[in-house]
C-alpha positions, 0 to 999 in steps of 0.5 A: 763440606760444601754441597757436593756437585755431580761434576765432583764425582769423576769416572773411575781413573784406576780400573784396578781399584774398580775391579778390587772394589767390585769383587768386594761388593760381592761379599755379604759381610763386606758392607755392600754385601750380597744382602742386596744392599746396594739399594736394598729393597730400594729396591727393595723398593719403593724406595716406589714406596718412597718416591724418587723425586718430589715434583710440584703438584701437577696442573690440571690435565688437558681436557679429555685426558686422564693420566694413568696415575692421577689422583684427586684428593678431596678435603677431609670431612670434619666429622668431629661435631666441633667446628673449632676442629675444622683446622685439623681436617684442613691441615691433614688435607694439605699435608696429604696433598703435599706428601702425595705429590712425591709419588713418582709420575703421579698427577695430583689435582690442585687443591683449589680445584678439589675444594671447589668441586667438593661443593658440588653434589657429585658421585666419586665417579663423576668427580673423577671424570670432572677432574680427569683423575683416575683415583679419588682419595676421600676420608674424614676426621672424628674425635672423642676427647683427645683421641682423633680417628682419621679414615681414608679410602682410595676409589678407582674410577676406572674399575669402580672399586675401592682397592684400599682403605684404612683407619688411623688413630692418634692424640690431639695433643700430638697432632704433628706425629699423627699427621706424619703417620697418616701422610706417610702411611697413605703414600706408602700404601696407595703409591703401589696400589695406583701403580699396579692398577695403571700398569695392568692397563699398560700391560694390555697395551704391550705393543705400545711405544708410549714412554708412559706405558713403558715406564708403568710396566717398568714400575710393575716389575720394580715392585716385584722381588729382584732378579737379574732377568727382571732387571734386564727386562726393566733395562729394556723397558727404560731404554725403549722409553728413552728411545720414545722420549730422549729427554724424559728424566724419569726414563733416565732415572729408571735406566740408571736404577736398573743398571745400578741394581744389576751391577750392585746386586748381580755382578757375579751372575752377570759374569763379564767384569767389563759388562759390569763396569759398563753398567756402573759407568752408564748408571753414574753418567745418567745420574749426573745428567739427571742431577744437573737437570733436576737437583731435587731427584733424591734417587740419584743421590744414592748412585752418586754416593756409591760412586763417591765410595768407589772413588774413596771420597768418603766425605762426599759419600756421607753428604749424598747419603745424608741428603737422601734422608731429608724426606724420611728413612732410606735403606740405601742411605743406611747402606752407605752409613754402614759402609762408612762405619757409622753404625748408629746412623745406619740403624736409624735408617733401617729402623725407620724403614721397618716402621713403615707399612710393608707392601712386601717383606723387606728382606734386605732391610732385615739382613742389614739389621742382622749385619749391624747387630753382628758388627755391634757384637749383638749375636743374639739379635743378629740371629733373630734377624737372620732367622726372620729372613729365612722364614721369608726366603729359606734359600737366602744364602747370606742369612746363613753366612750371618748366622755362622758369624753370629754363632762364631761370636757366641763360640758355638763352633758346631752351629757356626760350621753347620750354618757355614755349610748351608751358606756354601751349599747355596753360594759355592765359592763365597769368601769373606772380605773383612780381613782384606778390607781391613788390611787395605785400609778401606774398612769402615773409614769413618769409624775410630781406629781403635773401635774398627780394629777391635770390631774387625778382630772379633769378626775375623776370629768368629769367621775363622771359628765358623769355617767361613772362607777368607779372601 
């Protein structure tokens, strides 16, 4: 299939189909599941963890200006005692600069400037001032035989503090694996650290109408657990940023994200079906606009993939999802794969997300892991993941629903019904839509028919044994 274009994803033409799909999005055992899957923790986040676009490394800022999230990456020191290993430190430095350039909204001081300034005998504070960078990342490489140790620390020139540091170890014979691990972990760790520190400053300027300040406050909310109230405040901030700078692509993406998460994860709480539809339509429109102007913005791929799913254009949805994975594991892509019935591909994305260092527990990824295990007839694994969720969030209703189905697969009716009761206590009116999805022909559309029918039959039987209400 040729590269999908945003224009190939038309607005909904049949409201009945939209409404039917919307209702299914509310049900935890129906792929888009109330596991908060639509973005899972991308929103889970950070998928700020994972920058939503990959801007080119920024040019040096204008004299006297310090960007809120600006970073000087000093060349890693070769502390191995072997000049022949200098290429290791230099290679890691280059990889770090490239990977950190993916942090949304960050200004990275050009590598050439960093190399030049390092030759001067300046303190970190002085280096930050000279480069007009708020943060300075420094570190070094040590070696013992084939074992390499990489140290890194982040210095905040405004707070005169070191909010983050870490040590990494790897094997010289597996240098590329070490490089990938170091660059990913550094980005995942320092992106929220820098964002939160800069957002604290922006919050002190709460009356500011500057788009950058508004978007920093937005990012600080995005890092926190999702709620409808928090998403509505994110929407307000994004709209204010767009009012201040109507052509700001980050503001467009931010507004699309807030609307998308609201309609995907909190449609029931929003109540008004027309309001939910308007939120989805606006999110899709913004995503297409951003894509047309910046085809490299990977975050909007997820919104466009979901639009394709709603239109039942499954090949387009698959291609958008695969494009999302080009820069690493993506929970949101995993959800699309799950909805399509590509369980192994979904599992790879969730496994990859869980392998990353956690800024906060990835509850939604764990729920998705439980769901995959349930679909693959691995009830013990499903129970383990669901219980893991409940240790983090004891009131997460969907975890009890997944446990009920898992106990149903094990023919343990007493525990299954007890879990269903806990689920319905927290989420009255819940109904599973698997049987309805199956009869509509929209359940796991890219899965083989025999496998799909067998899986659906097992799950429906388990749900009935558990007393889970059906659509």
